[in-house]
VOTI-364880 format. One record per residue: residue in one letter; x, y, z of N, C-alpha, C in turn. Coordinates in steps of 0.05 Angstrom, whole numbers, padded with zeros to 5 digits, always signed. Layout:
<patis>
aXYZXYZXYZ
...
</patis>
This chain:
<patis>
m+00017-00024+00000+00000+00000+00000+00017+00025+00000
t+00038+00026+00018+00055+00049+00019+00072+00051-00006
t+00082+00028-00017+00098+00029-00041+00083+00041-00064
k+00058+00033-00068+00043+00044-00090+00039+00074-00087
r+00034+00084-00062+00030+00112-00058+00055+00128-00065
v+00078+00118-00057+00103+00132-00062+00109+00132-00092
t+00105+00109-00105+00110+00106-00134+00093+00125-00150
l+00067+00126-00144+00049+00144-00158+00057+00173-00154
f+00065+00180-00130+00074+00207-00123+00098+00215-00141
a+00117+00196-00144+00140+00202-00161+00132+00206-00190
i+00114+00191-00200+00104+00194-00227+00091+00221-00231
v+00074+00228-00212+00060+00254-00214+00080+00277-00214
l+00101+00275-00197+00121+00297-00196+00136+00298-00222
a+00142+00275-00234+00158+00274-00258+00143+00284-00283
t+00117+00280-00283+00101+00286-00307+00084+00311-00305
c+00080+00320-00280+00061+00343-00276+00075+00364-00259
v+00097+00376-00268+00111+00395-00252+00095+00419-00245
l+00074+00424-00260+00057+00447-00254+00043+00445-00227
f+00043+00420-00215+00030+00417-00189+00048+00427-00167
v+00074+00431-00171+00092+00439-00150+00083+00467-00140
g+00084+00469-00113+00074+00494-00101+00044+00495-00101
c+00031+00472-00095+00002+00470-00095-00012+00492-00079
k-00032+00504-00090-00047+00525-00077-00075+00516-00072
k-00090+00532-00057-00117+00525-00049-00135+00520-00073
e-00131+00537-00094-00149+00534-00117-00145+00508-00131
k-00121+00496-00129-00117+00469-00140-00134+00448-00126
a-00137+00451-00100-00152+00431-00085-00182+00433-00092
e-00190+00454-00105-00218+00457-00112-00223+00449-00141
k-00203+00436-00154-00207+00427-00181-00231+00409-00184
t-00246+00412-00205-00270+00395-00210-00265+00377-00233
v-00280+00355-00235-00277+00337-00258-00301+00341-00276
s-00301+00326-00298-00322+00329-00318-00349+00325-00305
s-00369+00341-00313-00396+00338-00303-00411+00315-00316
t-00398+00302-00337-00410+00279-00350-00401+00254-00336
l-00417+00244-00318-00410+00221-00301-00422+00196-00311
e-00408+00174-00307-00419+00148-00310-00431+00141-00282
a-00458+00144-00280-00471+00143-00253-00475+00114-00244
c-00471+00110-00218-00477+00084-00206-00503+00087-00191
v-00522+00069-00196-00549+00071-00184-00547+00064-00154
g-00562+00079-00138-00564+00073-00110-00545+00087-00091
m-00526+00102-00103-00508+00117-00086-00508+00146-00095
l-00499+00164-00078-00497+00192-00085-00474+00196-00104
q-00478+00215-00123-00457+00222-00142-00450+00252-00140
f-00424+00258-00139-00415+00286-00138-00395+00291-00160
n-00396+00314-00172-00377+00321-00193-00349+00327-00182
s-00348+00337-00157-00323+00347-00147-00323+00347-00116
a-00299+00352-00105-00297+00354-00076-00313+00378-00066
e-00312+00400-00081-00327+00424-00074-00357+00418-00072
e-00368+00404-00092-00396+00397-00091-00403+00380-00067
f-00386+00361-00061-00391+00344-00037-00391+00361-00012
r-00371+00379-00009-00369+00395+00015-00394+00413+00018
e-00403+00425-00004-00426+00443-00002-00451+00427+00006
t-00454+00403-00006-00477+00386+00001-00475+00377+00030
q-00452+00371+00039-00448+00362+00067-00457+00383+00087
e-00449+00408+00083-00457+00429+00101-00487+00434+00100
k-00499+00432+00076-00528+00436+00073-00543+00414+00088
v-00535+00389+00084-00550+00367+00096-00547+00366+00126
l-00523+00372+00136-00519+00372+00165-00534+00395+00179
a-00543+00414+00164-00559+00436+00176-00588+00428+00179
m-00596+00405+00167-00624+00396+00168-00629+00381+00194
n-00655+00380+00202-00662+00362+00223-00666+00334+00211
e-00672+00315+00229-00673+00287+00219-00695+00283+00198
a-00719+00294+00203-00741+00291+00184-00734+00303+00157
e-00721+00326+00157-00713+00339+00132-00692+00323+00118
r-00673+00312+00133-00652+00296+00121-00663+00271+00108
r-00681+00257+00122-00692+00233+00110-00709+00239+00086
e-00722+00261+00086-00737+00269+00062-00718+00276+00039
w-00696+00289+00045-00676+00295+00025-00665+00269+00013
e-00660+00249+00030-00650+00223+00020-00671+00210+00002
r-00696+00211+00010-00717+00199-00007-00718+00212-00034
q-00715+00239-00035-00716+00253-00060-00692+00245-00078
q-00670+00238-00066-00647+00229-00081-00648+00200-00090
g-00669+00185-00080-00670+00157-00085-00648+00141-00072
f-00643+00148-00047-00618+00139-00033-00624+00136-00004
k-00611+00116+00009-00612+00113+00038-00583+00113+00048
s-00577+00131+00067-00550+00133+00077-00544+00111+00098
y-00518+00108+00102-00509+00090+00123-00519+00098+00150
a-00520+00125+00155-00531+00135+00180-00560+00127+00184
t-00576+00131+00163-00604+00124+00166-00608+00094+00170
k-00592+00077+00156-00593+00048+00161-00587+00042+00190
c-00567+00054+00201-00560+00049+00230-00583+00058+00248
e-00595+00081+00242-00617+00090+00258-00641+00071+00257
e-00647+00061+00233-00669+00042+00230-00664+00016+00245
l-00640+00006+00244-00633-00018+00259-00636-00014+00289
f-00627+00009+00299-00629+00014+00327-00658+00018+00335
e-00674+00030+00318-00702+00034+00325-00716+00007+00328
e-00708-00013+00312-00719-00040+00315-00711-00051+00342
l-00686-00047+00350-00677-00057+00376-00694-00044+00398
e-00698-00018+00397-00714-00004+00417-00743-00015+00418
e-00755-00020+00395-00782-00031+00394-00784-00058+00407
n-00763-00074+00404-00762-00101+00417-00757-00100+00446
g-00746-00077+00456-00740-00073+00484-00712-00079+00491
i-00699-00062+00506-00671-00065+00516-00673-00070+00546
n-00670-00095+00553-00674-00103+00581-00648-00110+00595
s-00627-00114+00580-00601-00122+00592-00579-00116+00572
d-00554-00117+00583-00531-00113+00565-00529-00135+00544
e-00539-00159+00551-00539-00181+00532-00555-00174+00507
d-00577-00159+00510-00593-00151+00487-00575-00134+00468
i-00559-00117+00480-00542-00099+00464-00519-00115+00451
f-00506-00133+00466-00484-00149+00455-00495-00167+00432
h-00518-00178+00435-00530-00194+00414-00536-00177+00390
f-00546-00153+00394-00552-00134+00372-00526-00128+00357
v-00504-00122+00371-00479-00116+00357-00469-00140+00341
k-00472-00164+00352-00463-00188+00338-00479-00192+00313
e-00506-00187+00314-00523-00191+00291-00519-00169+00270
n-00508-00146+00278-00505-00123+00260-00477-00112+00261
s-00458-00131+00259-00430-00124+00262-00419-00107+00239
d-00434-00104+00217-00425-00086+00196-00432-00058+00202
y-00448-00053+00223-00457-00026+00229-00451-00016+00257
f-00447-00034+00276-00444-00026+00304-00421-00040+00318
f-00410-00026+00338-00390-00038+00356-00393-00025+00383
i-00379-00037+00403-00379-00026+00430-00354-00009+00433
r-00357+00017+00437-00334+00035+00441-00327+00038+00471
e-00301+00037+00477-00292+00041+00504-00283+00070+00507
e-00293+00083+00528-00284+00110+00533-00284+00115+00564
e-00260+00121+00574-00257+00126+00602-00269+00104+00620
g-00264+00079+00612-00273+00056+00627-00302+00050+00625
e-00316+00064+00607-00345+00059+00603-00349+00050+00574
q-00372+00037+00570-00378+00025+00544-00402+00040+00531
y-00399+00045+00505-00419+00059+00489-00426+00042+00464
l-00452+00039+00459-00460+00027+00433-00456+00049+00412
t-00440+00043+00392-00432+00063+00372-00435+00052+00344
s-00444+00068+00325-00444+00059+00298-00418+00067+00284
y-00409+00050+00266-00385+00057+00251-00391+00082+00235
l-00369+00097+00230-00370+00122+00214-00385+00145+00228
e-00394+00141+00254-00410+00161+00267-00395+00188+00269
f-00368+00187+00271-00353+00212+00274-00339+00218+00247
s-00347+00205+00226-00334+00209+00200-00350+00230+00183
s-00336+00244+00165-00349+00263+00147-00367+00250+00127
f-00365+00223+00124-00380+00209+00103-00405+00196+00114
y-00410+00197+00141-00431+00182+00154-00458+00184+00141
h-00466+00209+00134-00493+00214+00123-00493+00213+00092
f-00471+00206+00080-00470+00208+00051-00462+00183+00036
v-00451+00164+00050-00446+00138+00037-00471+00121+00040
d-00474+00101+00022-00497+00084+00023-00493+00061+00043
e-00511+00042+00043-00509+00020+00063-00484+00004+00060
n-00471+00006+00037-00446-00008+00032-00421+00010+00037
r-00426+00033+00049-00406+00053+00056-00394+00066+00031
m-00408+00068+00009-00397+00077-00016-00412+00102-00027
l-00397+00118-00041-00408+00141-00057-00390+00145-00081
q-00399+00162-00099-00385+00167-00124-00377+00196-00125
i-00351+00201-00131-00341+00228-00136-00327+00227-00163
g-00336+00243-00182-00325+00241-00209-00331+00213-00220
n-00312+00201-00232-00316+00174-00243-00301+00153-00225
n-00300+00159-00199-00288+00140-00180-00308+00134-00158
i-00305+00110-00147-00321+00102-00124-00304+00104-00099
i-00317+00115-00078-00303+00118-00052-00317+00099-00032
k-00301+00084-00018-00311+00067+00004-00299+00077+00030
a-00316+00084+00050-00307+00096+00074-00305+00077+00098
f-00283+00079+00113-00279+00065+00138-00270+00086+00159
d-00272+00079+00184-00263+00097+00205-00233+00101+00202
e-00218+00082+00192-00189+00083+00190-00179+00098+00165
g-00197+00101+00145-00189+00114+00121-00209+00108+00099
i-00203+00117+00074-00221+00112+00052-00205+00099+00029
i-00219+00083+00013-00207+00070-00010-00222+00080-00035
s-00206+00087-00055-00217+00097-00080-00211+00078-00103
a-00229+00075-00122-00225+00058-00145-00242+00067-00168
p-00234+00062-00193-00250+00069-00216-00277+00054-00215
i-00297+00065-00229-00324+00053-00229-00323+00024-00237
k-00306+00017-00256-00305-00011-00266-00297-00031-00244
e-00286-00020-00222-00278-00037-00199-00298-00038-00177
r-00323-00028-00183-00343-00026-00162-00348-00052-00148
e-00352-00074-00163-00358-00099-00150-00335-00109-00133
s-00311-00105-00142-00288-00113-00126-00287-00097-00100
l-00292-00071-00102-00291-00054-00078-00314-00060-00059
l-00336-00068-00071-00359-00076-00054-00353-00098-00035
n-00335-00116-00044-00328-00140-00027-00307-00134-00006
v-00296-00110-00006-00276-00103+00014-00290-00098+00041
t-00281-00111+00062-00295-00108+00088-00278-00094+00109
s-00253-00088+00102-00236-00074+00122-00215-00058+00107
f-00209-00034+00118-00188-00017+00107-00161-00031+00106
y-00157-00050+00125-00132-00063+00128-00130-00090+00115
e-00149-00096+00097-00146-00120+00081-00121-00118+00064
p-00110-00140+00054-00086-00139+00036-00092-00119+00013
a-00073-00101+00009-00077-00080-00011-00079-00091-00039
s-00096-00078-00055-00099-00085-00083-00087-00063-00100
e-00073-00072-00121-00060-00053-00139-00081-00037-00155
r-00106-00045-00154-00127-00031-00169-00140-00008-00153
f-00133-00007-00127-00145+00013-00109-00124+00033-00100
y-00135+00056-00090-00118+00077-00078-00127+00079-00048
y-00108+00082-00030-00113+00081-00002-00105+00108+00011
f-00123+00118+00028-00118+00144+00041-00125+00141+00071
e-00104+00139+00087-00108+00135+00116-00120+00161+00127
h-00136+00157+00148-00149+00180+00161-00144+00179+00190
i-00135+00202+00201-00129+00204+00229-00150+00222+00242
l-00166+00211+00259-00187+00226+00274-00177+00228+00303
n-00179+00252+00314-00169+00256+00341-00181+00235+00360
d-00163+00223+00376-00172+00203+00395-00184+00216+00419
i-00201+00201+00433-00211+00210+00459-00188+00213+00478
l-00187+00235+00492-00164+00241+00509-00162+00221+00532
s-00138+00214+00539-00134+00193+00560-00134+00205+00588
d-00131+00232+00590-00130+00244+00616-00148+00269+00616
p-00174+00267+00612-00191+00291+00612-00195+00302+00640
k-00202+00328+00641-00206+00341+00666-00236+00340+00674
d-00240+00340+00700-00267+00343+00711-00287+00321+00702
y-00277+00297+00695-00296+00275+00689-00305+00263+00714
p-00328+00249+00715-00345+00243+00691-00364+00265+00683
d-00371+00283+00701-00390+00304+00694-00376+00331+00694
g-00368+00339+00671-00354+00364+00668-00345+00368+00639
c-00324+00384+00635-00315+00390+00609-00285+00388+00608
n-00274+00372+00590-00245+00373+00586-00239+00393+00565
c-00218+00409+00568-00212+00431+00550-00186+00425+00536
d-00188+00418+00511-00164+00412+00494-00168+00427+00468
r-00145+00435+00456-00146+00452+00433-00159+00438+00409
e-00158+00412+00408-00168+00398+00384-00193+00382+00390
e-00198+00376+00415-00222+00360+00421-00233+00367+00449
i-00258+00372+00450-00271+00380+00475-00294+00360+00480
i-00295+00348+00503-00317+00330+00510-00330+00339+00536
a-00356+00343+00536-00371+00350+00560-00393+00331+00563
r-00399+00324+00588-00421+00306+00593-00433+00310+00620
k-00459+00304+00623-00473+00307+00648-00491+00283+00651
t-00489+00270+00675-00503+00245+00680-00524+00250+00702
n-00548+00239+00698-00569+00239+00718-00580+00211+00720
g-00569+00195+00738-00578+00167+00741-00569+00152+00716
n-00589+00141+00702-00582+00125+00678-00587+00142+00653
e-00588+00168+00655-00590+00186+00632-00565+00203+00630
r-00557+00208+00606-00532+00224+00602-00536+00242+00577
t-00526+00267+00579-00523+00284+00556-00493+00286+00550
y-00486+00281+00525-00458+00279+00517-00453+00298+00494
v-00433+00315+00497-00426+00335+00476-00397+00331+00468
r-00392+00331+00442-00365+00328+00433-00359+00349+00411
f-00338+00365+00415-00328+00383+00394-00301+00371+00385
y-00297+00369+00359-00272+00358+00350-00265+00368+00323
i-00240+00364+00315-00231+00373+00288-00226+00348+00272
d-00239+00346+00249-00237+00323+00231-00221+00332+00206
n-00197+00321+00203-00180+00327+00180-00185+00307+00158
a-00205+00312+00142-00215+00292+00122-00200+00294+00096
t-00196+00271+00083-00183+00270+00057-00200+00283+00036
i-00188+00299+00019-00202+00312-00003-00204+00293-00026
m-00228+00288-00036-00232+00270-00058-00243+00286-00082
t-00228+00289-00103-00236+00304-00127-00248+00287-00148
g-00243+00261-00147-00251+00243-00168-00229+00236-00188
d-00206+00249-00185-00183+00243-00201-00162+00230-00183
p-00159+00203-00184-00142+00190-00164-00113+00199-00164
g-00101+00205-00187-00074+00215-00187-00071+00241-00173
y-00090+00259-00179-00090+00285-00166-00096+00283-00136
d-00116+00266-00129-00122+00261-00101-00097+00252-00086
n-00082+00233-00098-00059+00223-00085-00038+00244-00081
f-00036+00262-00100-00016+00284-00098-00023+00302-00075
i-00048+00313-00074-00055+00332-00053-00055+00318-00026
y-00061+00292-00025-00060+00277+00000-00031+00277+00010
s-00012+00271-00008+00016+00269+00000+00027+00297+00008
q+00015+00318-00002+00023+00345+00005+00012+00354+00032
g-00007+00339+00043-00018+00345+00069-00042+00362+00069
l-00053+00368+00045-00078+00384+00044-00101+00367+00053
r-00119+00379+00069-00142+00365+00079-00167+00383+00080
n-00190+00371+00081-00214+00386+00087-00218+00387+00117
v-00211+00409+00129-00211+00412+00159-00239+00421+00168
c-00252+00404+00184-00279+00409+00194-00280+00410+00224
y-00291+00432+00235-00296+00434+00263-00324+00425+00269
h-00327+00403+00283-00353+00390+00287-00364+00395+00315
m-00390+00396+00318-00404+00395+00344-00424+00372+00342
k-00423+00353+00361-00442+00332+00362-00454+00331+00390
v-00480+00328+00392-00493+00325+00418-00510+00299+00417
r-00508+00283+00438-00522+00257+00439-00534+00254+00467
p-00560+00247+00468-00571+00237+00494-00567+00207+00495
y-00558+00197+00518-00553+00169+00522-00570+00158+00545
k-00574+00132+00545-00588+00118+00567-00572+00093+00573
k-00575+00084+00597-00561+00059+00605-00580+00041+00621
t-00582+00016+00612-00599-00003+00626-00583-00016+00649
l-00559-00026+00642-00541-00037+00663-00513-00024+00660
g-00497-00035+00641-00470-00025+00639-00463-00011+00613
v-00480-00012+00593-00473-00001+00566-00491+00024+00560
w-00478+00046+00554-00493+00069+00546-00502+00067+00516
y-00527+00074+00511-00536+00073+00483-00553+00098+00478
w-00553+00105+00452-00567+00129+00443-00597+00126+00448
c-00610+00148+00454-00639+00148+00457-00650+00175+00446
r-00676+00176+00441-00688+00200+00431-00698+00218+00455
r-00687+00242+00456-00697+00262+00474-00693+00289+00461
t-00710+00307+00467-00708+00334+00455-00683+00348+00466
i-00667+00359+00447-00642+00372+00455-00645+00402+00449
t-00639+00418+00469-00637+00447+00466-00608+00455+00470
y-00597+00471+00452-00569+00479+00454-00565+00508+00448
n-00545+00520+00460-00537+00547+00455-00507+00549+00461
v-00491+00550+00440-00462+00548+00442-00449+00571+00428
n-00431+00584+00442-00413+00604+00431-00385+00592+00427
y-00373+00597+00404-00347+00584+00399-00329+00603+00383
s-00303+00598+00387-00282+00611+00370-00263+00589+00361
v-00256+00589+00336-00237+00570+00325-00216+00585+00309
y-00193+00572+00306-00171+00584+00291-00169+00571+00264
d-00174+00587+00243-00172+00578+00215-00143+00584+00207
n-00126+00563+00207-00098+00568+00202-00092+00573+00172
y-00110+00565+00154-00105+00569+00126-00109+00599+00119
n-00130+00610+00130-00136+00639+00125-00125+00657+00147
c-00113+00644+00167-00098+00659+00188-00116+00679+00203
h-00139+00670+00213-00155+00687+00230-00173+00670+00248
m-00184+00683+00268-00203+00670+00286-00231+00673+00275
v-00247+00652+00278-00275+00652+00270-00292+00648+00295
s-00310+00666+00301-00327+00664+00324-00356+00666+00315
d-00373+00650+00329-00401+00650+00322-00417+00637+00345
n-00444+00636+00341-00462+00624+00360-00480+00604+00345
k-00485+00581+00357-00504+00561+00346-00524+00555+00368
q-00549+00558+00361-00570+00552+00380-00594+00540+00366
g-00609+00524+00380-00633+00511+00368-00644+00489+00385
q-00663+00475+00374-00676+00453+00388-00683+00431+00368
d-00680+00406+00376-00686+00384+00358-00696+00361+00374
s-00717+00348+00365-00729+00326+00379-00719+00299+00370
g-00702+00299+00349-00692+00274+00338-00672+00259+00356
g-00659+00273+00375-00641+00260+00393-00612+00261+00383
k-00606+00274+00361-00578+00276+00351-00574+00304+00339
i-00552+00317+00347-00544+00342+00335-00517+00337+00321
d-00515+00343+00295-00490+00341+00280-00487+00367+00265
i-00468+00383+00272-00464+00409+00259-00435+00413+00253
i-00429+00424+00229-00403+00433+00222-00402+00463+00229
l-00385+00470+00249-00383+00497+00258-00367+00514+00238
h-00346+00502+00226-00329+00517+00208-00313+00496+00192
s-00307+00503+00167-00290+00485+00151-00274+00500+00130
f-00252+00489+00122-00235+00500+00101-00217+00479+00090
e-00207+00483+00066-00187+00466+00054-00159+00478+00059
g-00142+00463+00072-00116+00474+00079-00099+00453+00092
y-00079+00463+00107-00060+00445+00120-00066+00443+00150
p-00074+00420+00160-00083+00418+00188-00059+00414+00207
n-00043+00434+00209-00020+00431+00227-00022+00448+00253
i-00036+00470+00253-00038+00486+00277-00067+00495+00283
e-00086+00483+00270-00114+00492+00275-00123+00483+00303
y-00141+00498+00315-00150+00491+00342-00176+00506+00350
y-00189+00495+00370-00211+00510+00384-00198+00530+00403
s-00208+00554+00402-00198+00574+00421-00215+00576+00446
s-00242+00575+00442-00260+00575+00465-00287+00563+00456
v-00300+00550+00475-00327+00540+00471-00342+00542+00498
t-00364+00557+00498-00380+00560+00522-00410+00558+00515
g-00425+00551+00534-00454+00548+00530-00465+00524+00543
y-00486+00512+00531-00498+00489+00543-00512+00472+00522
a-00516+00447+00529-00534+00429+00513-00551+00415+00533
s-00577+00419+00531-00595+00410+00552-00616+00390+00541
t-00620+00368+00556-00643+00350+00551-00660+00350+00576
p-00684+00339+00575-00701+00340+00599-00688+00328+00624
n-00669+00309+00620-00658+00295+00643-00630+00303+00651
a-00616+00319+00634-00589+00327+00641-00581+00351+00625
s-00575+00373+00639-00566+00398+00626-00536+00399+00628
c-00523+00400+00605-00494+00398+00604-00482+00426+00598
l-00466+00436+00616-00453+00462+00612-00426+00458+00599
i-00419+00475+00579-00393+00474+00567-00379+00500+00575
t-00356+00497+00588-00343+00520+00602-00314+00525+00593
c-00308+00517+00569-00280+00521+00560-00276+00548+00549
s-00275+00568+00566-00273+00596+00557-00245+00603+00548
t-00225+00589+00558-00198+00593+00548-00185+00565+00545
i-00174+00560+00522-00161+00534+00517-00132+00539+00512
n-00115+00528+00529-00086+00533+00526-00073+00509+00512
</patis>
């Protein structure tokens, strides 16, 4: 996998010297609008089109998003996970064994995440930029290439390799010469957070706040996702990836959780939130400050606070204050200064 990436990089440098000194406008290159479309998955002409759609869709509530998917003739991986969990809820969650059995039966969609000695039922890709946009097979189309998303990274292949890519079940399977591999590093949960379990840890790249009331919990996570830019041109994608250019997204996620015995799992409760934040946009070299507030009864808040294409080497959250409240647990976020 590494050998192929280095070899391709050398070829690109030898044959495309105009790429040297890559600038932001290069990362916004689009491909032909005449696509060979694959039925059942979303198609985008360019990375820019994907990013614009991403921000639009994440601003929707759940009902609006599902209607948008219906209009596209598409069901996202996120919706599939929600529907599976709704079936579990309807059948009743009476013990941890119900959850463990559910994970075993739906291992393509769920796993048990460990955080600070506690267990959470979690869907794959939940913290990924592609969660709401890949289909049930984790795939989407950009240009004339198919993208398959994993938490560890994404794999890209020409449309003619769709069936072969469909059969890939892990990012770490033996590498194929027909595919292109782009590893993805998502900030890990901090190993030494402050003021846990009920409080707010203040870190420049990741902020986690939670409030527990018995077996109910409100959980808030702010983090920076340095996502791979996919233009649909694999040679160009590989070049800008090797140069370190990324789509840098500042995310805010709010989740209400419930616990029967030992495993926390998502539940539906109305969420009210009012958050002030400042982030540092290192590509444009300035601070961005704003406020996000609203209410949603779907039980999940997913918002991109800010994004840009650039080099993710010194970007950070400067401050985040406010609250995220559910009927059973009001969670204060108090990171007014982050050092």
